[in-house]
VEXTORRO-873120 format. One record per residue: x, y, z of N, C-alpha, C in turn. Coordinates in steps of 0.001 Angstrom, whole numbers, plus 500000, padded with zeros to 6 digits. Layout:
REM VEXTORRO-873120
(rec (X, Y, Z), (X, Y, Z), (X, Y, Z))
...
END
This chain:
REM VEXTORRO-873120
(rec (322872, 450126, 973085), (323374, 448776, 972960), (324717, 448683, 973672))
(rec (324893, 447607, 974382), (326167, 447296, 975014), (326684, 445990, 974423))
(rec (327985, 445791, 974493), (328557, 444549, 974005), (329789, 444188, 974809))
(rec (330092, 442919, 974815), (331372, 442447, 975337), (331794, 441231, 974526))
(rec (333090, 440991, 974507), (333681, 439959, 973677), (334404, 438953, 974550))
(rec (334335, 437704, 974159), (335169, 436675, 974776), (335647, 435721, 973696))
(rec (336831, 435181, 973922), (337399, 434175, 973033), (337174, 432820, 973678))
(rec (336533, 431941, 972954), (336286, 430580, 973437), (337165, 429639, 972632))
(rec (338452, 429638, 972969), (339444, 428782, 972289), (339401, 428918, 970775))
(rec (339453, 430138, 970302), (339517, 430392, 968872), (338206, 430786, 968232))
(rec (337117, 430592, 968925), (335823, 431057, 968429), (335497, 432336, 969176))
(rec (335311, 433416, 968451), (334976, 434689, 969077), (333488, 434766, 969362))
(rec (333141, 435276, 970530), (331738, 435445, 970897), (331516, 436907, 971248))
(rec (330619, 437550, 970510), (330254, 438928, 970771), (328873, 438916, 971407))
(rec (328830, 439214, 972702), (327567, 439245, 973447), (326948, 440630, 973276))
(rec (325700, 440668, 972843), (325000, 441927, 972616), (323890, 442094, 973649))
(rec (323734, 443332, 974141), (322725, 443630, 975158), (322030, 444937, 974795))
(rec (320759, 445027, 975116), (320013, 446258, 974861), (319173, 446153, 973607))
(rec (319204, 447187, 972785), (318420, 447240, 971553), (319335, 447614, 970392))
(rec (319263, 446843, 969317), (320064, 447110, 968120), (319182, 447834, 967116))
(rec (319266, 449143, 967151), (318459, 449974, 966257), (319329, 450862, 965384))
(rec (318672, 451697, 964605), (319346, 452568, 963645), (320421, 453436, 964293))
(rec (320154, 453952, 965487), (321099, 454867, 966139), (322402, 454190, 966561))
(rec (322427, 452881, 966678), (323635, 452202, 967161), (324255, 451253, 966130))
(rec (323803, 451317, 964883), (324362, 450394, 963889), (325854, 450639, 963650))
(rec (326292, 451889, 963719), (327734, 452129, 963534), (328523, 451573, 964720))
(rec (327972, 451649, 965921), (328619, 451051, 967094), (328691, 449533, 966941))
(rec (327605, 448928, 966449), (327585, 447495, 966210), (328647, 447115, 965173))
(rec (328703, 447842, 964076), (329690, 447557, 963030), (331108, 447652, 963580))
(rec (331369, 448661, 964415), (332677, 448786, 965050), (332986, 447624, 965974))
(rec (331986, 447177, 966726), (332179, 446044, 967641), (332504, 444772, 966866))
(rec (331812, 444557, 965751), (332081, 443374, 964926), (333506, 443434, 964372))
(rec (333914, 444587, 963885), (335282, 444734, 963376), (336319, 444501, 964455))
(rec (336069, 445043, 965639), (336978, 444875, 966781), (337092, 443390, 967132))
(rec (335946, 442702, 967183), (335931, 441279, 967538), (336608, 440426, 966464))
(rec (336355, 440722, 965205), (336979, 439953, 964110), (338503, 440051, 964160))
(rec (339002, 441207, 964565), (340455, 441396, 964644), (341079, 440591, 965777))
(rec (340251, 440066, 966679), (340759, 439367, 967854), (340400, 437893, 967900))
(rec (339887, 437348, 966810), (339566, 435928, 966784), (340074, 435298, 965502))
(rec (340422, 434044, 965582), (340907, 433331, 964407), (339830, 432449, 963797))
(rec (338735, 432273, 964491), (337672, 431391, 964005), (336420, 432169, 963667))
(rec (335327, 431437, 963642), (334024, 432029, 963367), (333656, 433002, 964473))
(rec (332955, 434064, 964108), (332436, 434998, 965091), (330975, 434656, 965361))
(rec (330656, 434438, 966635), (329293, 434132, 967054), (328695, 435386, 967678))
(rec (327524, 435796, 967203), (326785, 436883, 967832), (325789, 436265, 968797))
(rec (326009, 436489, 970086), (325077, 436000, 971103), (324033, 437084, 971307))
(rec (322848, 436853, 970768), (321780, 437843, 970784), (320807, 437638, 971938))
(rec (321132, 436742, 972850), (320203, 436442, 973943), (320000, 437629, 974882))
(rec (320943, 438564, 974925), (320805, 439733, 975785), (320124, 440919, 975124))
(rec (319792, 440784, 973843), (319107, 441883, 973169), (317625, 441873, 973503))
(rec (317103, 443050, 973783), (315659, 443184, 974009), (314917, 443235, 972685))
(rec (315639, 443589, 971622), (315031, 443647, 970305), (315949, 444323, 969323))
(rec (315490, 444384, 968069), (316254, 445053, 967023), (315289, 445563, 965981))
(rec (315716, 446579, 965276), (314915, 447166, 964213), (315341, 446559, 962880))
(rec (314603, 446867, 961809), (315058, 446424, 960484), (316462, 446946, 960162))
(rec (316799, 448143, 960613), (318152, 448671, 960392), (319191, 447840, 961138))
(rec (318864, 447405, 962339), (319768, 446549, 963103), (319972, 445208, 962427))
(rec (318890, 444633, 961931), (318996, 443360, 961222), (319815, 443529, 959942))
(rec (319647, 444660, 959257), (320427, 444925, 958049), (321915, 445057, 958381))
(rec (322242, 445621, 959536), (323648, 445726, 959956), (324242, 444338, 960190))
(rec (323459, 443436, 960761), (323921, 442057, 960950), (324128, 441404, 959588))
(rec (323194, 441629, 958670), (323310, 441078, 957323), (324584, 441581, 956636))
(rec (324906, 442848, 956808), (326115, 443419, 956199), (327378, 442781, 956767))
(rec (327325, 442311, 958010), (328490, 441680, 958648), (328613, 440200, 958296))
(rec (327605, 439619, 957688), (327552, 438173, 957515), (328486, 437572, 956472))
(rec (328918, 438255, 955418), (329738, 437568, 954410), (331058, 437007, 954927))
(rec (331554, 437511, 956014), (332863, 437063, 956504), (332768, 435900, 957485))
(rec (331677, 435188, 957522), (331535, 434029, 958411), (330978, 434435, 959757))
(rec (329719, 434194, 959948), (329031, 434653, 961148), (328058, 433572, 961599))
(rec (327912, 433434, 962897), (326909, 432544, 963465), (326089, 433346, 964469))
(rec (324821, 433038, 964578), (323926, 433704, 965519), (323420, 432692, 966528))
(rec (323242, 433140, 967749), (322583, 432294, 968742), (321763, 433185, 969659))
(rec (320830, 432569, 970369), (320021, 433287, 971342), (318885, 434089, 970758))
(rec (318383, 433708, 969592), (317263, 434444, 969002), (315968, 434239, 969779))
(rec (315856, 433126, 970466), (314689, 432793, 971295), (313360, 432960, 970561))
(rec (313340, 432490, 969309), (312098, 432504, 968549), (311744, 433840, 967923))
(rec (312577, 434845, 968101), (312295, 436151, 967515), (312567, 436110, 966012))
(rec (311808, 436858, 965272), (311874, 436848, 963827), (313095, 437610, 963304))
(rec (313794, 436999, 962339), (314907, 437637, 961620), (314791, 437276, 960148))
(rec (313753, 437756, 959467), (313516, 437315, 958089), (314662, 437618, 957126))
(rec (315334, 438748, 957260), (316439, 439058, 956350), (317556, 438027, 956455))
(rec (317762, 437510, 957667), (318881, 436606, 957912), (318538, 435141, 957753))
(rec (317378, 434743, 958210), (317068, 433313, 958258), (316196, 432821, 957101))
(rec (315570, 433725, 956368), (314711, 433306, 955265), (315358, 433548, 953908))
(rec (316611, 433963, 953896), (317323, 434257, 952657), (318400, 433201, 952463))
(rec (318222, 432340, 951474), (319167, 431238, 951272), (320532, 431721, 950781))
(rec (320642, 432966, 950355), (321923, 433494, 949884), (322819, 433958, 951024))
(rec (322252, 434103, 952209), (323013, 434567, 953362), (323626, 433360, 954061))
(rec (324922, 433402, 954305), (325616, 432278, 954918), (325689, 432364, 956428))
(rec (324609, 432737, 957075), (324583, 432853, 958529), (324088, 431538, 959113))
(rec (324862, 430983, 960041), (324429, 429781, 960751), (323714, 430214, 962017))
(rec (322580, 429596, 962293), (321760, 429963, 963450), (321696, 428786, 964405))
(rec (321950, 429051, 965693), (321926, 428037, 966745), (320984, 428512, 967849))
(rec (320363, 427581, 968570), (319408, 427985, 969608), (320055, 428732, 970778))
(rec (321291, 428360, 971127), (321957, 429013, 972258), (323469, 428944, 972071))
(rec (324197, 429593, 972957), (325646, 429677, 972831), (326311, 428313, 972952))
(rec (325861, 427495, 973877), (326467, 426167, 974032), (326327, 425334, 972759))
(rec (325159, 425388, 972125), (324956, 424647, 970872), (325872, 425182, 969775))
(rec (326029, 426497, 969705), (326909, 427094, 968697), (328348, 426659, 968913))
(rec (328817, 426756, 970149), (330209, 426395, 970430), (330466, 424910, 970181))
(rec (329509, 424066, 970513), (329655, 422628, 970276), (329730, 422334, 968781))
(rec (328823, 422922, 968011), (328812, 422678, 966568), (330073, 423226, 965905))
(rec (330501, 424387, 966316), (331688, 424992, 965704), (332956, 424239, 966099))
(rec (332975, 423653, 967289), (334132, 422862, 967720), (334251, 421595, 966884))
(rec (333134, 421082, 966394), (333132, 419864, 965600), (333412, 420121, 964129))
(rec (333398, 421395, 963722), (333679, 421742, 962327), (335157, 421498, 962036))
(rec (335492, 421104, 960824), (336900, 420867, 960483), (337756, 422097, 960743))
(rec (338891, 421879, 961423), (339835, 422960, 961677), (339518, 423809, 962883))
(rec (338458, 423487, 963610), (338098, 424277, 964780), (338874, 423833, 965998))
(rec (339128, 424768, 966874), (339802, 424467, 968142), (338785, 423957, 969143))
(rec (339254, 423285, 970175), (338394, 422848, 971267), (337843, 424076, 971972))
(rec (336528, 424099, 972223), (335915, 425272, 972839), (335449, 424977, 974256))
(rec (336093, 424087, 974929), (335669, 423727, 976268), (335978, 424766, 977326))
(rec (336904, 425655, 977077), (337288, 426660, 978058), (336987, 428047, 977515))
(rec (336383, 428900, 978325), (336086, 430262, 977926), (336956, 431210, 978723))
(rec (337409, 432258, 978067), (338150, 433288, 978783), (337762, 434647, 978225))
(rec (337543, 435624, 979081), (337242, 436974, 978595), (338449, 437506, 977827))
(rec (338171, 438264, 976788), (339260, 438843, 976008), (338866, 440251, 975610))
(rec (339196, 441185, 976435), (338924, 442570, 976089), (337859, 443174, 976970))
(rec (337786, 444467, 976912), (336848, 445196, 977769), (335426, 445121, 977253))
(rec (334480, 445386, 978136), (333094, 445519, 977730), (332916, 446914, 977155))
(rec (331960, 447045, 976273), (331675, 448339, 975677), (330221, 448671, 975943))
(rec (329963, 449871, 976377), (328598, 450289, 976679), (328223, 451484, 975834))
(rec (326926, 451664, 975687), (326399, 452808, 974922), (326640, 454090, 975666))
END
């Protein structure tokens, strides 16, 4: 799994690429922690670059969800732990633009019209 982070005017976006499986869940958890430390708003996981994920990968996303998380780029792929559980506070959007637009309209959100890279890319 590879990842890179960008700040979109206060909304953090963690772009994920590759496969999120059991062997990389600790790397994913580290990436989420790194990204959370660098954003003041909601953290969006852009999953459009993932080829897939295992149940362990989905569980790692679930473990990261209590602190305010949004997902985008699922492209119709199944995430039953995240999307079929009403106790999980994960917001799901079809794509990154929809996520950024909705989050910009949320109370207290910054304008997300400009994107800037913030930090290095991380590779497996």
